[in-house]
N, CA, C and O atoms as a Tinker XYZ file with bonds, in Angstrom:
   504  protein
     1  N     10.583000   10.499000   14.304000    73     2
     2  CA     9.837000    9.389000   13.763000    64     1     3
     3  C      8.522000    9.756000   13.137000    63     2     4     5
     4  O      8.176000    9.313000   12.042000    81     3
     5  N      7.777000   10.606000   13.887000    73     3     6
     6  CA     6.478000   11.093000   13.337000    64     5     7
     7  C      6.617000   11.803000   12.062000    63     6     8     9
     8  O      5.786000   11.621000   11.171000    81     7
     9  N      7.613000   12.604000   11.911000    73     7    10
    10  CA     7.819000   13.385000   10.709000    64     9    11
    11  C      7.979000   12.383000    9.529000    63    10    12    13
    12  O      7.331000   12.593000    8.504000    81    11
    13  N      8.760000   11.364000    9.609000    73    11    14
    14  CA     8.979000   10.367000    8.574000    64    13    15
    15  C      7.646000    9.667000    8.246000    63    14    16    17
    16  O      7.305000    9.467000    7.080000    81    15
    17  N      6.919000    9.311000    9.282000    73    15    18
    18  CA     5.647000    8.596000    9.107000    64    17    19
    19  C      4.651000    9.593000    8.306000    63    18    20    21
    20  O      4.036000    9.189000    7.318000    81    19
    21  N      4.535000   10.855000    8.766000    73    19    22
    22  CA     3.582000   11.747000    8.167000    64    21    23
    23  C      3.975000   12.069000    6.689000    63    22    24    25
    24  O      3.119000   12.172000    5.810000    81    23
    25  N      5.350000   12.228000    6.451000    73    23    26
    26  CA     5.756000   12.511000    5.062000    64    25    27
    27  C      5.458000   11.340000    4.241000    63    26    28    29
    28  O      4.906000   11.503000    3.153000    81    27
    29  N      5.794000   10.085000    4.690000    73    27    30
    30  CA     5.568000    8.923000    3.957000    64    29    31
    31  C      4.058000    8.669000    3.677000    63    30    32    33
    32  O      3.662000    8.268000    2.582000    81    31
    33  N      3.273000    8.914000    4.689000    73    31    34
    34  CA     1.780000    8.751000    4.534000    64    33    35
    35  C      1.295000    9.735000    3.500000    63    34    36    37
    36  O      0.479000    9.369000    2.654000    81    35
    37  N      1.769000   10.988000    3.532000    73    35    38
    38  CA     1.315000   12.013000    2.589000    64    37    39
    39  C      1.699000   11.589000    1.191000    63    38    40    41
    40  O      0.902000   11.746000    0.266000    81    39
    41  N      2.928000   11.041000    1.002000    73    39    42
    42  CA     3.414000   10.654000   -0.353000    64    41    43
    43  C      2.602000    9.433000   -0.800000    63    42    44    45
    44  O      2.262000    9.353000   -1.980000    81    43
    45  N      2.291000    8.527000    0.034000    73    43    46
    46  CA     1.472000    7.404000   -0.385000    64    45    47
    47  C      0.101000    7.819000   -0.781000    63    46    48    49
    48  O     -0.450000    7.290000   -1.747000    81    47
    49  N     -0.487000    8.775000   -0.050000    73    47    50
    50  CA    -1.810000    9.300000   -0.355000    64    49    51
    51  C     -1.747000   10.074000   -1.726000    63    50    52    53
    52  O     -2.633000    9.924000   -2.568000    81    51
    53  N     -0.755000   10.838000   -1.905000    73    51    54
    54  CA    -0.618000   11.669000   -3.182000    64    53    55
    55  C     -0.483000   10.728000   -4.316000    63    54    56    57
    56  O     -1.166000   10.889000   -5.328000    81    55
    57  N      0.398000    9.713000   -4.198000    73    55    58
    58  CA     0.583000    8.701000   -5.324000    64    57    59
    59  C     -0.734000    7.925000   -5.556000    63    58    60    61
    60  O     -1.049000    7.602000   -6.702000    81    59
    61  N     -1.493000    7.626000   -4.516000    73    59    62
    62  CA    -2.708000    6.900000   -4.678000    64    61    63
    63  C     -3.772000    7.699000   -5.474000    63    62    64    65
    64  O     -4.513000    7.137000   -6.281000    81    63
    65  N     -3.825000    9.035000   -5.219000    73    63    66
    66  CA    -4.761000    9.884000   -5.992000    64    65    67
    67  C     -4.270000    9.970000   -7.398000    63    66    68    69
    68  O     -5.082000    9.859000   -8.316000    81    67
    69  N     -2.988000   10.161000   -7.639000    73    67    70
    70  CA    -2.493000   10.323000   -8.971000    64    69    71
    71  C     -2.748000    8.996000   -9.757000    63    70    72    73
    72  O     -3.234000    9.005000  -10.888000    81    71
    73  N     -2.402000    7.881000   -9.109000    73    71    74
    74  CA    -2.562000    6.587000   -9.823000    64    73    75
    75  C     -4.017000    6.241000  -10.010000    63    74    76    77
    76  O     -4.373000    5.602000  -11.000000    81    75
    77  N     -4.881000    6.651000   -9.076000    73    75    78
    78  CA    -6.285000    6.372000   -9.309000    64    77    79
    79  C     -6.860000    7.241000  -10.453000    63    78    80    81
    80  O     -7.679000    6.789000  -11.253000    81    79
    81  N     -6.407000    8.472000  -10.491000    73    79    82
    82  CA    -6.860000    9.324000  -11.710000    64    81    83
    83  C     -6.253000    8.755000  -13.015000    63    82    84    85
    84  O     -6.921000    8.757000  -14.049000    81    83
    85  N     -5.040000    8.286000  -12.976000    73    83    86
    86  CA    -4.429000    7.721000  -14.179000    64    85    87
    87  C     -5.233000    6.491000  -14.613000    63    86    88    89
    88  O     -5.524000    6.287000  -15.792000    81    87
    89  N     -5.571000    5.697000  -13.624000    73    87    90
    90  CA    -6.364000    4.429000  -13.949000    64    89    91
    91  C     -7.690000    4.834000  -14.577000    63    90    92    93
    92  O     -8.086000    4.279000  -15.602000    81    91
    93  N     -8.383000    5.801000  -13.970000    73    91    94
    94  CA    -9.747000    6.145000  -14.423000    64    93    95
    95  C     -9.767000    6.813000  -15.730000    63    94    96    97
    96  O    -10.736000    6.680000  -16.476000    81    95
    97  N     -8.624000    7.611000  -16.082000    73    95    98
    98  CA    -8.681000    8.415000  -17.291000    64    97    99
    99  C     -7.731000    7.840000  -18.394000    63    98   100   101
   100  O     -8.048000    7.781000  -19.582000    81    99
   101  N     -6.547000    7.429000  -17.889000    73    99   102
   102  CA    -5.521000    7.016000  -18.845000    64   101   103
   103  C     -5.532000    5.487000  -19.227000    63   102   104   105
   104  O     -5.146000    5.088000  -20.325000    81   103
   105  N     -5.982000    4.707000  -18.281000    73   103   106
   106  CA    -5.923000    3.245000  -18.497000    64   105   107
   107  C     -7.317000    2.663000  -18.815000    63   106   108   109
   108  O     -7.434000    1.482000  -19.142000    81   107
   109  N     -8.356000    3.482000  -18.718000    73   107   110
   110  CA    -9.691000    2.952000  -18.929000    64   109   111
   111  C     -9.942000    2.240000  -20.223000    63   110   112   113
   112  O    -10.632000    1.223000  -20.280000    81   111
   113  N     -9.370000    2.791000  -21.256000    73   111   114
   114  CA    -9.435000    2.276000  -22.645000    64   113   115
   115  C     -8.328000    1.304000  -22.992000    63   114   116   117
   116  O     -8.428000    0.568000  -23.974000    81   115
   117  N     -7.256000    1.295000  -22.179000    73   115   118
   118  CA    -6.112000    0.447000  -22.420000    64   117   119
   119  C     -6.167000   -0.928000  -21.842000    63   118   120   121
   120  O     -5.549000   -1.865000  -22.348000    81   119
   121  N     -6.969000   -1.047000  -20.699000    73   119   122
   122  CA    -6.988000   -2.314000  -19.924000    64   121   123
   123  C     -8.420000   -2.899000  -19.954000    63   122   124   125
   124  O     -9.430000   -2.204000  -20.062000    81   123
   125  N     -8.409000   -4.142000  -19.857000    73   123   126
   126  CA    -9.782000   -4.778000  -19.726000    64   125   127
   127  C    -10.305000   -4.467000  -18.336000    63   126   128   129
   128  O     -9.604000   -3.936000  -17.474000    81   127
   129  N    -11.578000   -4.824000  -18.158000    73   127   130
   130  CA   -12.324000   -4.508000  -16.908000    64   129   131
   131  C    -11.661000   -5.150000  -15.648000    63   130   132   133
   132  O    -11.540000   -4.530000  -14.591000    81   131
   133  N    -11.236000   -6.451000  -15.833000    73   131   134
   134  CA   -10.688000   -7.105000  -14.728000    64   133   135
   135  C     -9.288000   -6.519000  -14.319000    63   134   136   137
   136  O     -9.001000   -6.425000  -13.126000    81   135
   137  N     -8.452000   -6.141000  -15.263000    73   135   138
   138  CA    -7.172000   -5.527000  -15.010000    64   137   139
   139  C     -7.399000   -4.156000  -14.432000    63   138   140   141
   140  O     -6.667000   -3.773000  -13.520000    81   139
   141  N     -8.318000   -3.425000  -14.877000    73   139   142
   142  CA    -8.605000   -2.045000  -14.308000    64   141   143
   143  C     -9.036000   -2.158000  -12.875000    63   142   144   145
   144  O     -8.620000   -1.385000  -12.013000    81   143
   145  N     -9.886000   -3.142000  -12.634000    73   143   146
   146  CA   -10.396000   -3.299000  -11.199000    64   145   147
   147  C     -9.204000   -3.743000  -10.303000    63   146   148   149
   148  O     -9.110000   -3.290000   -9.162000    81   147
   149  N     -8.332000   -4.582000  -10.778000    73   147   150
   150  CA    -7.183000   -4.934000  -10.023000    64   149   151
   151  C     -6.286000   -3.758000   -9.684000    63   150   152   153
   152  O     -5.833000   -3.579000   -8.553000    81   151
   153  N     -6.042000   -2.931000  -10.766000    73   151   154
   154  CA    -5.267000   -1.761000  -10.493000    64   153   155
   155  C     -5.873000   -0.852000   -9.447000    63   154   156   157
   156  O     -5.182000   -0.318000   -8.579000    81   155
   157  N     -7.189000   -0.687000   -9.551000    73   155   158
   158  CA    -7.903000    0.153000   -8.565000    64   157   159
   159  C     -7.814000   -0.447000   -7.182000    63   158   160   161
   160  O     -7.751000    0.296000   -6.203000    81   159
   161  N     -7.806000   -1.755000   -7.063000    73   159   162
   162  CA    -7.636000   -2.503000   -5.740000    64   161   163
   163  C     -6.283000   -2.036000   -5.175000    63   162   164   165
   164  O     -6.222000   -1.675000   -4.000000    81   163
   165  N     -5.229000   -2.029000   -5.944000    73   163   166
   166  CA    -3.889000   -1.583000   -5.497000    64   165   167
   167  C     -3.957000   -0.140000   -4.934000    63   166   168   169
   168  O     -3.404000    0.178000   -3.881000    81   167
   169  N     -4.692000    0.734000   -5.730000    73   167   170
   170  CA    -4.844000    2.096000   -5.286000    64   169   171
   171  C     -5.526000    2.220000   -3.969000    63   170   172   173
   172  O     -5.038000    2.893000   -3.061000    81   171
   173  N     -6.677000    1.561000   -3.857000    73   171   174
   174  CA    -7.474000    1.526000   -2.623000    64   173   175
   175  C     -6.648000    1.167000   -1.385000    63   174   176   177
   176  O     -6.633000    1.876000   -0.379000    81   175
   177  N     -5.947000   -0.001000   -1.518000    73   175   178
   178  CA    -5.140000   -0.494000   -0.355000    64   177   179
   179  C     -3.984000    0.466000   -0.058000    63   178   180   181
   180  O     -3.617000    0.642000    1.104000    81   179
   181  N     -3.404000    1.090000   -1.098000    73   179   182
   182  CA    -2.348000    2.078000   -0.813000    64   181   183
   183  C     -2.952000    3.241000   -0.016000    63   182   184   185
   184  O     -2.344000    3.730000    0.936000    81   183
   185  N     -4.145000    3.674000   -0.412000    73   183   186
   186  CA    -4.795000    4.811000    0.270000    64   185   187
   187  C     -5.167000    4.439000    1.665000    63   186   188   189
   188  O     -4.944000    5.240000    2.573000    81   187
   189  N     -5.746000    3.226000    1.914000    73   187   190
   190  CA    -6.058000    2.815000    3.178000    64   189   191
   191  C     -4.845000    2.849000    4.134000    63   190   192   193
   192  O     -4.929000    3.259000    5.292000    81   191
   193  N     -3.768000    2.412000    3.592000    73   191   194
   194  CA    -2.518000    2.385000    4.461000    64   193   195
   195  C     -1.802000    3.682000    4.597000    63   194   196   197
   196  O     -0.952000    3.854000    5.470000    81   195
   197  N     -2.144000    4.597000    3.733000    73   195   198
   198  CA    -1.714000    5.986000    3.961000    64   197   199
   199  C     -2.410000    6.573000    5.235000    63   198   200   201
   200  O     -1.796000    7.220000    6.083000    81   199
   201  N     -3.706000    6.298000    5.290000    73   199   202
   202  CA    -4.469000    6.729000    6.429000    64   201   203
   203  C     -4.060000    5.984000    7.725000    63   202   204   205
   204  O     -4.051000    6.547000    8.820000    81   203
   205  N     -3.722000    4.680000    7.538000    73   203   206
   206  CA    -3.276000    3.855000    8.598000    64   205   207
   207  C     -1.969000    4.491000    9.214000    63   206   208   209
   208  O     -1.859000    4.567000   10.437000    81   207
   209  N     -0.999000    4.939000    8.386000    73   207   210
   210  CA     0.184000    5.499000    8.850000    64   209   211
   211  C     -0.147000    6.805000    9.572000    63   210   212   213
   212  O      0.454000    7.062000   10.616000    81   211
   213  N     -1.023000    7.609000    9.106000    73   211   214
   214  CA    -1.360000    8.790000    9.865000    64   213   215
   215  C     -1.817000    8.493000   11.274000    63   214   216   217
   216  O     -1.416000    9.176000   12.216000    81   215
   217  N     -2.664000    7.466000   11.430000    73   215   218
   218  CA    -3.137000    7.094000   12.704000    64   217   219
   219  C     -1.977000    6.653000   13.509000    63   218   220   221
   220  O     -1.842000    7.068000   14.660000    81   219
   221  N     -1.112000    5.815000   12.957000    73   219   222
   222  CA     0.099000    5.314000   13.723000    64   221   223
   223  C      0.893000    6.521000   14.262000    63   222   224   225
   224  O      1.278000    6.555000   15.430000    81   223
   225  N      1.123000    7.494000   13.392000    73   223   226
   226  CA     1.887000    8.699000   13.798000    64   225   227
   227  C      1.213000    9.423000   14.889000    63   226   228   229
   228  O      1.898000    9.920000   15.783000    81   227
   229  N     -0.096000    9.529000   14.896000    73   227   230
   230  CA    -0.766000   10.293000   15.924000    64   229   231
   231  C     -1.013000    9.599000   17.245000    63   230   232   233
   232  O     -1.369000   10.248000   18.229000    81   231
   233  N     -0.831000    8.289000   17.283000    73   231   234
   234  CA    -1.169000    7.583000   18.539000    64   233   235
   235  C     -0.133000    7.830000   19.612000    63   234   236   237
   236  O      1.022000    7.430000   19.467000    81   235
   237  N     -0.520000    8.462000   20.650000    73   235   238
   238  CA     0.458000    8.750000   21.740000    64   237   239
   239  C      0.800000    7.458000   22.573000    63   238   240   241
   240  O      1.774000    7.450000   23.325000    81   239
   241  N      0.028000    6.436000   22.432000    73   239   242
   242  CA     0.293000    5.196000   23.205000    64   241   243
   243  C      1.427000    4.455000   22.706000    63   242   244   245
   244  O      1.937000    3.594000   23.423000    81   243
   245  N      1.914000    4.718000   21.455000    73   243   246
   246  CA     2.964000    3.931000   20.849000    64   245   247
   247  C      4.323000    4.592000   21.056000    63   246   248   249
   248  O      4.468000    5.807000   20.919000    81   247
   249  N      5.281000    3.794000   21.378000    73   247   250
   250  CA     6.682000    4.261000   21.468000    64   249   251
   251  C      7.350000    4.564000   20.105000    63   250   252   253
   252  O      6.848000    4.088000   19.086000    81   251
   253  N      8.370000    5.273000   20.046000    73   251   254
   254  CA     9.022000    5.456000   18.705000    64   253   255
   255  C      9.413000    4.142000   18.106000    63   254   256   257
   256  O      9.240000    3.977000   16.898000    81   255
   257  N      9.931000    3.183000   18.854000    73   255   258
   258  CA    10.297000    1.870000   18.254000    64   257   259
   259  C      9.123000    1.145000   17.726000    63   258   260   261
   260  O      9.240000    0.461000   16.708000    81   259
   261  N      7.906000    1.259000   18.404000    73   259   262
   262  CA     6.759000    0.550000   17.962000    64   261   263
   263  C      6.234000    1.213000   16.603000    63   262   264   265
   264  O      5.800000    0.569000   15.649000    81   263
   265  N      6.341000    2.564000   16.668000    73   263   266
   266  CA     5.989000    3.277000   15.365000    64   265   267
   267  C      6.829000    2.897000   14.246000    63   266   268   269
   268  O      6.338000    2.691000   13.136000    81   267
   269  N      8.077000    2.792000   14.481000    73   267   270
   270  CA     9.069000    2.460000   13.447000    64   269   271
   271  C      8.761000    1.073000   12.893000    63   270   272   273
   272  O      8.785000    0.887000   11.676000    81   271
   273  N      8.477000    0.112000   13.734000    73   271   274
   274  CA     8.129000   -1.257000   13.308000    64   273   275
   275  C      6.906000   -1.227000   12.451000    63   274   276   277
   276  O      6.884000   -1.860000   11.395000    81   275
   277  N      5.905000   -0.532000   12.854000    73   275   278
   278  CA     4.651000   -0.442000   12.129000    64   277   279
   279  C      4.868000    0.263000   10.729000    63   278   280   281
   280  O      4.344000   -0.141000    9.691000    81   279
   281  N      5.687000    1.346000   10.818000    73   279   282
   282  CA     6.023000    1.994000    9.559000    64   281   283
   283  C      6.603000    1.062000    8.517000    63   282   284   285
   284  O      6.165000    1.027000    7.367000    81   283
   285  N      7.597000    0.313000    8.947000    73   283   286
   286  CA     8.323000   -0.551000    8.009000    64   285   287
   287  C      7.362000   -1.721000    7.540000    63   286   288   289
   288  O      7.365000   -2.083000    6.363000    81   287
   289  N      6.593000   -2.264000    8.427000    73   287   290
   290  CA     5.674000   -3.343000    8.003000    64   289   291
   291  C      4.725000   -2.817000    6.939000    63   290   292   293
   292  O      4.435000   -3.495000    5.954000    81   291
   293  N      4.249000   -1.599000    7.155000    73   291   294
   294  CA     3.251000   -0.918000    6.262000    64   293   295
   295  C      3.915000   -0.616000    4.874000    63   294   296   297
   296  O      3.430000   -1.013000    3.814000    81   295
   297  N      5.050000    0.111000    4.970000    73   295   298
   298  CA     5.711000    0.439000    3.672000    64   297   299
   299  C      6.097000   -0.712000    2.894000    63   298   300   301
   300  O      5.906000   -0.711000    1.677000    81   299
   301  N      6.653000   -1.749000    3.519000    73   299   302
   302  CA     7.014000   -3.010000    2.753000    64   301   303
   303  C      5.750000   -3.623000    2.239000    63   302   304   305
   304  O      5.749000   -4.040000    1.081000    81   303
   305  N      4.629000   -3.725000    3.008000    73   303   306
   306  CA     3.446000   -4.238000    2.486000    64   305   307
   307  C      2.814000   -3.530000    1.308000    63   306   308   309
   308  O      2.313000   -4.156000    0.374000    81   307
   309  N      2.848000   -2.218000    1.374000    73   307   310
   310  CA     2.305000   -1.417000    0.262000    64   309   311
   311  C      3.143000   -1.596000   -1.015000    63   310   312   313
   312  O      2.599000   -1.743000   -2.109000    81   311
   313  N      4.475000   -1.581000   -0.856000    73   311   314
   314  CA     5.342000   -1.786000   -1.991000    64   313   315
   315  C      5.123000   -3.169000   -2.588000    63   314   316   317
   316  O      4.974000   -3.273000   -3.806000    81   315
   317  N      5.095000   -4.186000   -1.832000    73   315   318
   318  CA     4.959000   -5.542000   -2.285000    64   317   319
   319  C      3.593000   -5.778000   -2.836000    63   318   320   321
   320  O      3.441000   -6.385000   -3.896000    81   319
   321  N      2.557000   -5.292000   -2.110000    73   319   322
   322  CA     1.167000   -5.621000   -2.547000    64   321   323
   323  C      0.729000   -4.620000   -3.672000    63   322   324   325
   324  O      0.459000   -5.080000   -4.781000    81   323
   325  N      0.649000   -3.310000   -3.442000    73   323   326
   326  CA     0.144000   -2.411000   -4.427000    64   325   327
   327  C      0.943000   -2.305000   -5.674000    63   326   328   329
   328  O      0.409000   -2.269000   -6.783000    81   327
   329  N      2.276000   -2.252000   -5.477000    73   327   330
   330  CA     3.182000   -2.065000   -6.668000    64   329   331
   331  C      3.088000   -3.319000   -7.567000    63   330   332   333
   332  O      3.002000   -3.222000   -8.791000    81   331
   333  N      3.107000   -4.502000   -6.910000    73   331   334
   334  CA     3.017000   -5.675000   -7.733000    64   333   335
   335  C      1.698000   -5.784000   -8.444000    63   334   336   337
   336  O      1.668000   -6.284000   -9.568000    81   335
   337  N      0.548000   -5.324000   -7.829000    73   335   338
   338  CA    -0.700000   -5.303000   -8.522000    64   337   339
   339  C     -0.616000   -4.241000   -9.715000    63   338   340   341
   340  O     -1.115000   -4.516000  -10.807000    81   339
   341  N     -0.037000   -3.140000   -9.504000    73   339   342
   342  CA     0.027000   -2.174000  -10.612000    64   341   343
   343  C      0.713000   -2.755000  -11.828000    63   342   344   345
   344  O      0.263000   -2.634000  -12.967000    81   343
   345  N      1.855000   -3.408000  -11.512000    73   343   346
   346  CA     2.676000   -4.064000  -12.651000    64   345   347
   347  C      1.961000   -5.233000  -13.257000    63   346   348   349
   348  O      1.926000   -5.367000  -14.481000    81   347
   349  N      1.390000   -6.083000  -12.438000    73   347   350
   350  CA     0.660000   -7.227000  -12.976000    64   349   351
   351  C     -0.545000   -6.853000  -13.818000    63   350   352   353
   352  O     -0.771000   -7.402000  -14.896000    81   351
   353  N     -1.332000   -5.880000  -13.288000    73   351   354
   354  CA    -2.562000   -5.537000  -13.990000    64   353   355
   355  C     -2.274000   -4.688000  -15.284000    63   354   356   357
   356  O     -3.143000   -4.606000  -16.152000    81   355
   357  N     -1.122000   -4.090000  -15.413000    73   355   358
   358  CA    -0.792000   -3.352000  -16.611000    64   357   359
   359  C      0.183000   -4.071000  -17.458000    63   358   360   361
   360  O      0.799000   -3.483000  -18.346000    81   359
   361  N      0.350000   -5.416000  -17.189000    73   359   362
   362  CA     1.327000   -6.266000  -17.835000    64   361   363
   363  C      1.206000   -6.190000  -19.417000    63   362   364   365
   364  O      2.205000   -6.231000  -20.136000    81   363
   365  N     -0.008000   -6.083000  -19.879000    73   363   366
   366  CA    -0.271000   -6.127000  -21.359000    64   365   367
   367  C      0.297000   -4.816000  -22.040000    63   366   368   369
   368  O      0.448000   -4.764000  -23.261000    81   367
   369  N      0.581000   -3.845000  -21.270000    73   367   370
   370  CA     0.971000   -2.608000  -21.879000    64   369   371
   371  C      2.483000   -2.450000  -21.977000    63   370   372   373
   372  O      2.985000   -1.454000  -22.499000    81   371
   373  N      3.194000   -3.443000  -21.471000    73   371   374
   374  CA     4.713000   -3.332000  -21.483000    64   373   375
   375  C      5.281000   -4.600000  -22.176000    63   374   376   377
   376  O      4.633000   -5.643000  -22.260000    81   375
   377  N      6.528000   -4.441000  -22.663000    73   375   378
   378  CA     7.170000   -5.627000  -23.289000    64   377   379
   379  C      7.736000   -6.577000  -22.147000    63   378   380   381
   380  O      8.196000   -7.688000  -22.413000    81   379
   381  N      7.674000   -6.099000  -20.940000    73   379   382
   382  CA     8.195000   -6.986000  -19.795000    64   381   383
   383  C      7.075000   -7.804000  -19.270000    63   382   384   385
   384  O      5.976000   -7.287000  -19.067000    81   383
   385  N      7.315000   -9.107000  -19.033000    73   383   386
   386  CA     6.319000   -9.945000  -18.453000    64   385   387
   387  C      6.532000   -9.886000  -16.904000    63   386   388   389
   388  O      7.515000  -10.405000  -16.375000    81   387
   389  N      5.552000   -9.222000  -16.202000    73   387   390
   390  CA     5.677000   -9.179000  -14.754000    64   389   391
   391  C      4.982000  -10.316000  -14.087000    63   390   392   393
   392  O      4.710000  -10.238000  -12.889000    81   391
   393  N      4.674000  -11.386000  -14.804000    73   391   394
   394  CA     4.037000  -12.550000  -14.171000    64   393   395
   395  C      4.727000  -13.117000  -13.034000    63   394   396   397
   396  O      4.091000  -13.702000  -12.157000    81   395
   397  N      6.040000  -12.979000  -12.984000    73   395   398
   398  CA     6.814000  -13.537000  -11.931000    64   397   399
   399  C      6.519000  -12.872000  -10.507000    63   398   400   401
   400  O      6.889000  -13.353000   -9.435000    81   399
   401  N      5.804000  -11.703000  -10.667000    73   399   402
   402  CA     5.493000  -10.963000   -9.346000    64   401   403
   403  C      4.220000  -11.514000   -8.731000    63   402   404   405
   404  O      3.851000  -11.094000   -7.634000    81   403
   405  N      3.553000  -12.412000   -9.371000    73   403   406
   406  CA     2.269000  -13.009000   -8.833000    64   405   407
   407  C      2.407000  -13.441000   -7.399000    63   406   408   409
   408  O      1.553000  -13.085000   -6.588000    81   407
   409  N      3.414000  -14.175000   -7.039000    73   407   410
   410  CA     3.563000  -14.652000   -5.608000    64   409   411
   411  C      3.906000  -13.558000   -4.629000    63   410   412   413
   412  O      3.745000  -13.743000   -3.422000    81   411
   413  N      4.388000  -12.390000   -5.125000    73   411   414
   414  CA     4.821000  -11.279000   -4.263000    64   413   415
   415  C      3.572000  -10.557000   -3.654000    63   414   416   417
   416  O      3.620000  -10.060000   -2.528000    81   415
   417  N      2.487000  -10.519000   -4.415000    73   415   418
   418  CA     1.251000   -9.790000   -3.928000    64   417   419
   419  C      0.769000  -10.367000   -2.625000    63   418   420   421
   420  O      0.577000   -9.570000   -1.706000    81   419
   421  N      0.555000  -11.602000   -2.430000    73   419   422
   422  CA     0.053000  -12.138000   -1.182000    64   421   423
   423  C      1.133000  -11.845000    0.044000    63   422   424   425
   424  O      0.768000  -11.630000    1.200000    81   423
   425  N      2.380000  -11.866000   -0.343000    73   423   426
   426  CA     3.369000  -11.645000    0.686000    64   425   427
   427  C      3.214000  -10.187000    1.160000    63   426   428   429
   428  O      3.336000   -9.918000    2.355000    81   427
   429  N      2.949000   -9.251000    0.242000    73   427   430
   430  CA     2.690000   -7.908000    0.571000    64   429   431
   431  C      1.460000   -7.805000    1.490000    63   430   432   433
   432  O      1.445000   -7.065000    2.474000    81   431
   433  N      0.455000   -8.563000    1.130000    73   431   434
   434  CA    -0.810000   -8.599000    1.938000    64   433   435
   435  C     -0.489000   -9.080000    3.316000    63   434   436   437
   436  O     -1.049000   -8.559000    4.280000    81   435
   437  N      0.408000  -10.074000    3.471000    73   435   438
   438  CA     0.742000  -10.575000    4.855000    64   437   439
   439  C      1.423000   -9.457000    5.649000    63   438   440   441
   440  O      1.179000   -9.308000    6.846000    81   439
   441  N      2.272000   -8.676000    4.987000    73   439   442
   442  CA     2.895000   -7.530000    5.749000    64   441   443
   443  C      1.830000   -6.532000    6.157000    63   442   444   445
   444  O      1.896000   -6.038000    7.283000    81   443
   445  N      0.862000   -6.200000    5.332000    73   443   446
   446  CA    -0.250000   -5.317000    5.727000    64   445   447
   447  C     -1.054000   -5.865000    6.855000    63   446   448   449
   448  O     -1.381000   -5.166000    7.815000    81   447
   449  N     -1.361000   -7.086000    6.736000    73   447   450
   450  CA    -2.115000   -7.798000    7.850000    64   449   451
   451  C     -1.305000   -7.804000    9.127000    63   450   452   453
   452  O     -1.836000   -7.596000   10.218000    81   451
   453  N     -0.021000   -8.045000    8.979000    73   451   454
   454  CA     0.855000   -8.069000   10.211000    64   453   455
   455  C      0.881000   -6.667000   10.803000    63   454   456   457
   456  O      0.882000   -6.559000   12.029000    81   455
   457  N      0.900000   -5.597000   10.039000    73   455   458
   458  CA     0.963000   -4.304000   10.621000    64   457   459
   459  C     -0.290000   -3.975000   11.440000    63   458   460   461
   460  O     -0.207000   -3.359000   12.502000    81   459
   461  N     -1.446000   -4.395000   10.927000    73   459   462
   462  CA    -2.716000   -4.262000   11.713000    64   461   463
   463  C     -2.615000   -5.147000   13.006000    63   462   464   465
   464  O     -2.906000   -4.688000   14.111000    81   463
   465  N     -2.214000   -6.360000   12.828000    73   463   466
   466  CA    -2.143000   -7.240000   14.036000    64   465   467
   467  C     -1.130000   -6.783000   15.059000    63   466   468   469
   468  O     -1.378000   -6.885000   16.260000    81   467
   469  N     -0.030000   -6.298000   14.624000    73   467   470
   470  CA     0.974000   -5.771000   15.605000    64   469   471
   471  C      0.427000   -4.516000   16.299000    63   470   472   473
   472  O      0.672000   -4.325000   17.491000    81   471
   473  N     -0.305000   -3.661000   15.581000    73   471   474
   474  CA    -0.979000   -2.570000   16.206000    64   473   475
   475  C     -1.937000   -2.980000   17.273000    63   474   476   477
   476  O     -1.988000   -2.378000   18.345000    81   475
   477  N     -2.725000   -4.039000   16.975000    73   475   478
   478  CA    -3.709000   -4.493000   17.960000    64   477   479
   479  C     -2.946000   -4.987000   19.230000    63   478   480   481
   480  O     -3.341000   -4.691000   20.358000    81   479
   481  N     -1.851000   -5.743000   19.007000    73   479   482
   482  CA    -1.045000   -6.255000   20.182000    64   481   483
   483  C     -0.559000   -5.088000   20.992000    63   482   484   485
   484  O     -0.737000   -5.065000   22.210000    81   483
   485  N      0.081000   -4.066000   20.316000    73   483   486
   486  CA     0.575000   -2.934000   21.050000    64   485   487
   487  C     -0.502000   -2.217000   21.877000    63   486   488   489
   488  O     -0.265000   -1.823000   23.019000    81   487
   489  N     -1.636000   -2.063000   21.304000    73   487   490
   490  CA    -2.719000   -1.356000   21.983000    64   489   491
   491  C     -3.276000   -2.167000   23.106000    63   490   492   493
   492  O     -3.635000   -1.600000   24.138000    81   491
   493  N     -3.369000   -3.444000   22.968000    73   491   494
   494  CA    -3.843000   -4.357000   24.021000    64   493   495
   495  C     -2.839000   -4.363000   25.259000    63   494   496   497
   496  O     -3.232000   -4.570000   26.407000    81   495
   497  N     -1.558000   -4.128000   24.940000    73   495   498
   498  CA    -0.565000   -4.125000   26.042000    64   497   499
   499  C     -0.578000   -2.837000   26.824000    63   498   500   501
   500  O     -0.007000   -2.774000   27.912000    81   499
   501  N     -1.204000   -1.823000   26.309000    73   499   502
   502  CA    -1.250000   -0.552000   27.035000    64   501   503
   503  C     -2.391000   -0.457000   28.077000    63   502   504
   504  O     -2.530000    0.565000   28.750000    81   503
């Protein structure tokens, strides 16, 4: 379980750095300020949760089943939250209207909040 968590956390971190650099250099002139800030919000939250997964993987107090639950809450949250923000904020650059993803972003946020809340519950039970 830890190996899957660490590899996933590393990939999330790697992609966050790449996407952050892409936003700063490749999208700076293509997007308006609000869209660029939104894109960077997705990058920040993706990176925060890469670190979160590293912590989850390192915590000896958690069982493999608990780590697995936190892993899936976090991965689902990042995909729904950050990826929807990436697509929505760069919507003007594609012929596809990603506006339908608007309601997905807060659902992703709820998954991320749930991961933190579940971690708190697990730690309080120990």
